[in-house]
Legacy VTK file of the C-alpha trace (Angstrom):
# vtk DataFile Version 3.0
C-alpha trace
ASCII
DATASET POLYDATA
POINTS 328 float
0.084 0.011 0.023
2.887 2.253 -0.570
3.331 2.700 3.576
7.461 2.705 4.376
7.741 0.498 7.871
9.710 3.836 8.955
6.462 5.684 9.015
4.143 3.262 10.582
7.065 3.110 13.536
7.352 6.939 14.056
3.186 7.178 14.136
3.242 4.565 17.031
6.256 6.010 19.053
4.696 9.598 18.605
1.567 7.948 19.898
2.749 6.079 22.615
5.754 8.088 23.833
5.866 11.348 22.372
8.466 12.682 20.040
11.209 15.276 21.577
10.434 18.444 19.264
12.394 21.260 20.516
14.361 22.550 23.921
13.573 25.735 25.653
15.450 27.284 28.421
13.306 28.387 31.270
15.261 29.883 34.403
18.364 28.733 33.200
17.487 25.034 32.674
16.308 23.057 29.768
12.818 21.919 29.257
12.190 19.222 26.235
8.857 19.883 24.433
7.621 16.791 24.137
5.219 16.144 21.049
2.420 13.481 21.297
-0.229 12.439 18.400
-3.739 12.790 19.785
-5.375 9.624 19.558
-8.019 10.563 21.927
-10.872 11.865 19.159
-13.958 13.009 21.018
-11.610 15.133 23.270
-9.816 18.946 22.655
-7.592 19.132 25.848
-4.219 19.343 24.896
-3.327 18.529 28.624
-4.839 15.396 28.722
-2.974 11.994 29.317
-4.472 10.065 26.486
-5.189 6.043 26.931
-3.230 4.145 25.002
-4.880 0.730 23.967
-5.166 -1.743 21.023
-8.534 -0.303 19.424
-7.205 3.386 19.723
-3.939 2.342 17.963
-5.904 0.369 15.350
-7.893 3.767 14.677
-4.387 5.172 13.831
-4.335 6.357 9.859
-0.415 6.184 8.353
0.290 8.305 5.166
1.351 6.220 2.098
3.527 7.871 -0.517
0.879 8.673 -2.765
-0.623 10.668 0.132
-3.704 8.366 0.886
-4.277 7.688 4.745
-4.082 4.441 5.059
-5.842 2.779 8.894
-2.635 0.885 10.634
-5.258 -1.904 11.710
-5.138 -2.889 7.612
-0.885 -3.234 7.297
-0.457 -4.272 10.877
-0.669 -7.487 12.876
-0.781 -7.792 16.437
1.057 -10.059 19.071
2.411 -10.454 22.653
5.788 -11.098 22.564
9.109 -9.882 24.817
11.809 -7.452 22.991
14.253 -4.845 24.323
13.081 -2.046 25.357
16.033 -0.454 23.291
18.470 -1.408 20.497
22.399 -0.229 21.515
24.901 0.302 18.833
28.470 0.178 19.128
30.811 1.247 16.163
27.415 1.125 14.084
26.640 -2.490 15.064
23.763 -3.775 16.739
24.617 -4.634 20.537
23.402 -7.078 23.064
24.517 -7.253 26.248
24.394 -10.322 28.518
25.566 -9.817 31.870
26.452 -11.501 35.584
27.910 -11.354 38.821
30.054 -13.849 39.676
29.781 -15.385 43.314
32.022 -14.776 46.669
35.959 -16.284 45.564
35.715 -16.477 41.858
37.493 -14.456 39.899
36.140 -12.950 36.198
38.780 -14.217 34.026
38.061 -17.928 35.133
34.334 -17.466 34.242
35.450 -15.851 31.147
37.942 -18.463 30.233
35.427 -21.590 30.933
32.678 -19.712 28.666
35.861 -19.420 25.303
35.955 -23.412 26.186
32.285 -23.594 25.138
32.334 -20.448 22.792
32.581 -22.818 19.491
29.770 -24.681 20.422
27.290 -22.221 20.589
27.168 -22.203 16.522
26.305 -18.243 16.040
25.047 -17.170 12.781
27.280 -15.732 10.253
27.680 -12.307 10.944
27.725 -12.232 14.973
30.829 -11.478 17.170
31.311 -12.455 20.671
33.368 -10.098 22.910
33.827 -9.652 26.382
33.390 -6.497 28.723
33.340 -5.401 31.899
35.633 -6.296 34.976
37.446 -8.763 31.926
37.965 -6.435 29.632
38.804 -3.480 32.161
41.347 -6.404 33.695
42.934 -6.187 29.925
43.212 -2.845 29.609
44.864 -2.398 32.990
47.507 -4.530 31.964
48.708 -2.867 29.076
48.566 0.379 30.492
50.652 -1.084 33.053
53.102 -2.555 30.430
53.144 0.680 28.771
54.005 2.682 31.571
56.643 0.092 32.417
58.378 0.312 28.876
57.664 4.228 29.406
59.575 4.079 32.883
62.374 2.557 31.308
63.456 4.181 28.762
63.812 7.166 30.868
65.486 5.542 33.210
67.474 4.541 30.474
68.181 7.959 29.302
69.480 9.322 32.654
71.549 6.303 33.215
73.507 6.962 29.760
73.549 10.301 30.757
75.097 9.683 34.006
77.851 6.625 33.170
78.223 7.798 29.629
77.541 3.842 28.131
74.987 2.161 26.799
76.583 -1.230 27.319
76.497 -0.577 31.396
73.002 1.214 31.072
71.480 -1.950 29.271
73.582 -4.211 32.198
71.561 -2.187 34.730
68.480 -2.196 33.509
68.945 -5.970 32.427
68.194 -6.681 35.854
64.283 -5.641 36.106
63.022 -7.872 33.083
64.557 -11.089 35.545
63.153 -10.020 38.759
59.886 -11.053 37.489
61.146 -13.996 37.723
60.694 -13.555 41.556
57.386 -11.875 41.215
55.982 -14.703 39.276
57.452 -17.335 41.550
55.955 -15.444 44.712
52.739 -14.966 43.518
52.554 -18.687 42.734
53.514 -19.936 45.711
51.539 -17.623 47.884
48.453 -18.967 45.342
47.971 -14.949 44.245
46.756 -14.175 40.535
48.357 -11.391 38.452
46.499 -8.451 39.126
46.278 -4.628 38.675
47.918 -4.405 42.258
50.886 -6.665 41.707
51.572 -5.028 38.650
51.538 -1.758 40.476
53.967 -4.080 42.438
56.498 -4.664 39.549
56.579 -0.358 38.301
57.334 0.235 41.860
59.904 -2.414 42.022
61.498 -1.439 38.941
62.562 2.065 40.775
64.458 0.126 43.476
65.760 -2.197 41.916
67.644 0.558 39.318
68.696 2.473 42.823
70.791 -0.641 44.269
72.392 -1.276 40.615
73.543 2.383 40.254
75.184 2.124 43.909
77.158 -1.283 42.602
77.737 -0.014 39.241
79.681 3.261 40.410
81.599 1.436 43.100
82.935 -0.913 40.384
83.884 2.411 38.010
85.484 3.739 41.606
87.622 1.024 42.279
88.813 0.621 38.822
89.735 4.195 38.807
91.300 3.934 42.296
93.743 0.626 40.975
95.902 -0.055 43.343
99.445 -2.204 42.679
99.271 -5.459 41.569
95.669 -5.822 41.896
93.919 -7.431 39.476
90.548 -7.274 37.960
88.620 -9.705 39.524
89.564 -8.331 42.510
88.763 -5.172 41.796
85.311 -6.116 40.746
84.920 -8.592 44.052
86.279 -5.728 46.614
83.570 -3.504 45.220
80.645 -6.108 44.829
81.712 -7.250 48.541
81.959 -2.985 49.669
77.862 -2.938 48.627
76.813 -6.197 49.815
75.740 -5.092 53.338
73.932 -1.992 52.314
71.951 -3.490 49.609
71.133 -6.539 51.723
70.158 -4.522 54.631
67.647 -1.765 52.430
65.987 -4.978 50.954
65.343 -6.651 54.484
63.907 -3.067 55.785
61.982 -3.533 52.399
60.344 -6.923 52.883
59.910 -6.614 56.276
58.323 -2.879 55.972
55.882 -5.013 52.870
54.547 -7.845 55.695
51.844 -5.520 57.104
50.766 -4.699 53.916
50.257 -7.799 52.585
48.134 -8.684 55.772
45.777 -5.966 55.418
43.308 -7.030 52.582
43.337 -9.438 49.688
43.787 -6.195 47.465
46.780 -4.977 48.672
48.311 -8.419 48.876
49.340 -9.252 45.578
51.379 -5.593 45.460
53.143 -6.602 48.881
54.034 -10.054 47.668
55.305 -9.064 44.319
57.393 -6.162 46.108
59.006 -8.888 48.411
59.490 -11.737 46.175
60.479 -9.775 43.742
63.172 -7.436 45.469
64.541 -10.488 47.177
65.405 -12.320 43.575
66.324 -8.828 42.248
68.969 -8.668 45.171
70.321 -11.982 44.211
71.309 -10.883 40.451
72.345 -7.412 41.561
75.311 -9.172 43.391
75.805 -11.835 40.918
74.378 -10.908 37.498
75.992 -7.295 37.345
79.368 -7.766 38.534
79.663 -10.226 36.075
78.602 -8.495 33.459
80.798 -5.476 34.153
83.631 -8.513 34.721
83.462 -9.920 31.310
83.197 -6.694 29.582
86.758 -5.322 31.111
87.803 -9.053 30.519
87.347 -8.918 27.286
88.755 -5.639 26.479
92.206 -6.597 28.313
92.146 -10.505 27.245
89.257 -11.797 24.824
90.467 -15.285 24.991
89.473 -15.823 28.728
85.959 -13.589 28.676
84.289 -17.670 28.201
84.973 -18.277 31.709
83.668 -15.601 33.444
80.219 -17.359 34.305
81.848 -20.047 36.484
85.111 -17.772 37.263
83.389 -14.718 39.015
80.473 -16.340 41.187
82.924 -18.763 42.825
84.924 -15.781 43.086
82.526 -13.521 44.617
81.319 -15.844 47.401
84.481 -16.804 49.073
85.015 -12.862 48.981
81.563 -12.405 50.674
81.995 -14.945 53.267
85.834 -13.474 54.446
83.838 -10.085 54.558
LINES 1 329
328 0 1 2 3 4 5 6 7 8 9 10 11 12 13 14 15 16 17 18 19 20 21 22 23 24 25 26 27 28 29 30 31 32 33 34 35 36 37 38 39 40 41 42 43 44 45 46 47 48 49 50 51 52 53 54 55 56 57 58 59 60 61 62 63 64 65 66 67 68 69 70 71 72 73 74 75 76 77 78 79 80 81 82 83 84 85 86 87 88 89 90 91 92 93 94 95 96 97 98 99 100 101 102 103 104 105 106 107 108 109 110 111 112 113 114 115 116 117 118 119 120 121 122 123 124 125 126 127 128 129 130 131 132 133 134 135 136 137 138 139 140 141 142 143 144 145 146 147 148 149 150 151 152 153 154 155 156 157 158 159 160 161 162 163 164 165 166 167 168 169 170 171 172 173 174 175 176 177 178 179 180 181 182 183 184 185 186 187 188 189 190 191 192 193 194 195 196 197 198 199 200 201 202 203 204 205 206 207 208 209 210 211 212 213 214 215 216 217 218 219 220 221 222 223 224 225 226 227 228 229 230 231 232 233 234 235 236 237 238 239 240 241 242 243 244 245 246 247 248 249 250 251 252 253 254 255 256 257 258 259 260 261 262 263 264 265 266 267 268 269 270 271 272 273 274 275 276 277 278 279 280 281 282 283 284 285 286 287 288 289 290 291 292 293 294 295 296 297 298 299 300 301 302 303 304 305 306 307 308 309 310 311 312 313 314 315 316 317 318 319 320 321 322 323 324 325 326 327
């Protein structure tokens, strides 16, 4: 009959809900002006609330493309069914959201993982996409932002270290301990039964600054010992003496930090991952600082003096450091 579906929908909406025609400003406030279709032909009172029934809707007319008034009852069929109150869109695509709350002690990530295992059995129609929002989306976004913050922080620290030591090689040696310290973080979280969470990533970022402080102190001590080389003192003695001289302050600062984190680990389940990440990561990083950094420094200096002997540094220096520390 030349009646487009949009015209039928517009007529029904203006009759049932009304259409916002304009907005006026009254006493500093915006007031919406809503126009509703007068379905009651027996009254002229525009302020009266019309009673919407199926009979009144059937009697409505819709204008066709040819200018004819077509009764709504001649082009529609009524039925009772459930429907969405609104059709949401995202990126111009229709979206249906299914939400739920998890029980106490259940992590949202576990629910999403179980759902993904069964997702292939849903046999969704072609063109239907499934994505996960809510807490799972927030966690993924937080992880991404945290890793970006960590990467930017490492780049800034690298720039400062290069300016301080005037050496890209030594700066990379110091930064190398930071990613290796994640071994201690993951091992600690696994030992305590905690998941990698937002707060544990905060602990990793805070951990990076503390580790670099220890490494700077140690590297500066080794460079100072090299500049003040005594007569008949070998390279391995210089590196070992510098490491032993910084062993006590690095160990004491690590112990005090770990002890200071113990109360935070007992306060709540929200902050305990942060505390354990710092505790285990810093403890493991202390061992790396006292072994890995002197070893890399010794390797570099030894290669300058005698390239043939550099293949033995991984075995020789740790044993030598151990004996020096025991005597100290």
